[in-house]
C-alpha positions in Angstrom: -2.7 33.4 -75.5 -6.0 31.7 -76.1 -8.7 31.4 -73.5 -8.3 27.6 -73.3 -4.6 28.1 -72.7 -5.2 30.7 -70.0 -7.8 28.4 -68.4 -5.2 25.5 -68.3 -2.6 27.8 -66.7 -5.1 28.9 -64.0 -6.1 25.3 -63.4 -2.5 24.2 -63.2 -1.7 27.0 -60.7 -4.7 26.0 -58.6 -3.5 22.4 -58.5 0.0 23.5 -57.6 -1.4 25.7 -54.7 -3.5 22.7 -53.6 -0.5 20.4 -53.6 1.6 22.9 -51.7 -1.2 23.2 -49.1 -1.4 19.4 -48.8 2.4 19.1 -48.3 2.4 21.9 -45.7 -0.6 20.4 -43.9 1.1 17.0 -43.8 4.3 18.5 -42.6 2.3 20.0 -39.7 0.0 17.1 -38.9 2.3 14.2 -39.0 4.7 15.2 -36.2 1.7 16.2 -34.0 0.0 12.8 -34.7 3.2 10.9 -34.1 4.2 12.7 -30.8 3.3 10.6 -27.8 0.9 12.0 -25.2 2.8 13.5 -22.3 0.0 13.0 -19.8 1.1 11.3 -16.6 -0.9 8.1 -16.3 0.9 6.6 -13.3 -1.5 4.6 -11.3 -1.6 2.8 -8.0 -3.7 -0.1 -6.6 -5.0 0.5 -3.1 -6.0 -2.6 -1.2 -7.8 -2.1 2.2 -7.4 -4.8 4.8 -8.6 -5.4 8.3 -6.3 -6.8 11.0 -8.1 -8.2 14.1 -7.0 -10.8 16.6 -4.2 -12.1 14.4 -6.3 -12.4 11.3 -6.1 -10.2 8.2 -9.2 -9.9 6.1 -9.5 -8.1 2.7 -12.1 -5.2 2.8 -11.8 -3.9 -0.8 -9.6 -2.5 -3.5 -9.5 0.3 -6.1 -7.2 1.8 -8.7 -6.4 5.5 -8.6 -4.1 7.9 -10.6 -1.0 8.7 -8.6 2.3 7.3 -7.3 2.6 4.5 -4.7 4.9 5.2 -1.7 8.5 4.0 -1.9 8.7 1.5 1.0 11.9 -0.2 0.1 13.3 -0.3 3.6 10.1 -1.6 5.3 9.9 -5.4 5.5 7.6 -5.9 8.5 5.1 -7.3 6.0 5.5 -8.1 2.3 2.8 -7.5 -0.3 3.2 -9.5 -3.6 1.4 -8.2 -6.7 0.4 -11.5 -8.4 -0.7 -11.9 -12.1 -1.9 -14.8 -14.2 -0.6 -18.3 -13.4 0.4 -17.0 -9.9 3.4 -15.1 -11.4 4.7 -12.5 -9.0 4.8 -9.1 -10.8 6.4 -7.3 -7.9 7.1 -7.6 -4.1 6.8 -4.6 -1.8 7.6 -4.2 1.8 5.3 -2.3 4.2 5.5 -1.3 7.8 3.5 -3.3 10.4 0.1 -1.4 10.4 -0.6 -2.4 14.0 2.1 -0.1 15.2 0.5 3.1 16.5 2.9 6.0 17.1 2.3 8.7 19.7 4.3 11.5 21.4 5.2 9.1 24.2 6.2 6.1 22.1 4.5 3.4 20.2 1.9 0.7 20.9 0.7 -2.4 19.1 -3.0 -2.3 18.2 -5.2 -5.5 18.1 -7.8 -4.1 15.7 -6.8 -1.9 12.8 -7.9 -1.2 9.2 -5.1 -0.3 6.9 -4.2 0.1 3.2 -1.5 -1.4 1.0 -0.6 0.8 -2.0 1.2 -0.8 -4.9 2.2 0.2 -8.4 -0.5 -0.5 -11.0 -0.1 -3.3 -13.5 -2.9 -4.2 -15.8 -2.0 -7.9 -15.4 -2.5 -7.8 -11.6 -5.0 -10.4 -10.4 -4.5 -10.4 -6.6 -2.3 -9.1 -3.7 -0.9 -11.6 -1.3 0.2 -10.3 2.1 3.0 -12.1 4.1 4.6 -11.8 7.4 8.0 -10.3 6.7 9.9 -12.4 9.2 8.3 -15.8 8.7 6.9 -15.5 5.1 3.6 -16.9 6.4 0.7 -15.9 4.2 -1.6 -13.5 6.1 -4.2 -12.7 3.4 -5.0 -12.7 -0.3 -7.0 -9.9 -1.9 -8.6 -10.2 -5.3 -7.9 -7.0 -7.3 -9.0 -8.3 -10.7 -12.4 -6.6 -10.4 -10.8 -3.2 -9.4 -8.4 -3.4 -12.4 -11.2 -4.4 -14.9 -13.5 -1.7 -13.5 -10.8 1.0 -13.8 -10.0 0.0 -17.4 -13.6 -0.1 -18.4 -14.1 3.4 -17.0 -10.8 4.7 -18.5 -10.7 3.2 -21.9 -8.3 5.8 -23.3 -5.7 4.9 -20.6 -2.6 3.4 -22.4 -2.0 0.8 -19.6 -5.5 -0.6 -20.2 -4.6 -1.5 -23.8 -7.4 0.3 -25.6 -5.8 3.6 -26.5 -4.9 4.1 -30.2 -1.1 3.7 -30.6 0.6 6.8 -32.0 2.2 4.8 -34.7 -1.2 3.7 -36.0 -2.4 7.3 -35.9 0.8 8.4 -37.7 0.2 5.7 -40.4 -3.4 6.7 -40.9 -2.5 10.4 -41.4 0.3 9.5 -43.8 -2.1 7.3 -45.9 -4.7 10.1 -46.1 -2.1 12.6 -47.1 -0.7 10.3 -49.8 -4.1 9.5 -51.2 -5.0 13.2 -51.4 -1.6 14.1 -53.0 -1.9 11.2 -55.4 -5.4 12.3 -56.4 -4.1 15.9 -57.0 -1.3 14.7 -59.1 -3.6 12.4 -61.1 -6.0 15.3 -61.8 -3.1 17.5 -62.8 -1.7 15.0 -65.2 -5.2 14.3 -66.7 -5.8 18.0 -67.3 -2.4 18.4 -68.8 -2.9 15.5 -71.1 -6.3 16.7 -72.3 -5.8 20.4 -72.7 -2.2 21.2 -73.8 0.6 22.8 -71.9 0.6 23.9 -68.3 
């Protein structure tokens, strides 16, 4: 066997090992890249309100990671999460915050600060609070600043719309692997064509 022939065999073996390594790497990388993140990104909107002498006034709002309470049975007051064009995203019942419980019973407070905790929705613009019995509007709290502030601070959160979708990441990895594999095959064929058998 001539030295040129031996060199071609060695080159062919190196290319085969490289191609095998690329195939194995792609087999390991693609499922990992395509697998969705399992982090819990459940969020809640917390709106603080002040009730005094029959008037409810918004104090502030913020978005936090966590679960809102399940207040399905409470309808003393209703809180509507409202999005663009005044579309109601969700309606949630809350207990009357003026009721103060003690060991001896309950009393109705005239001046109380309270929070309304609702599920997060990136399209939420405001929270409207209603009397549960009469549906009279008690207050409206703008939450758009809290939502925008949260999303600008948490750009990688999937609910804020800026995270890279796993399908895009999967596609990018697949394209890179195919380009590298194609280049390896091209080099292999070019060497075979120039120097004889492999």
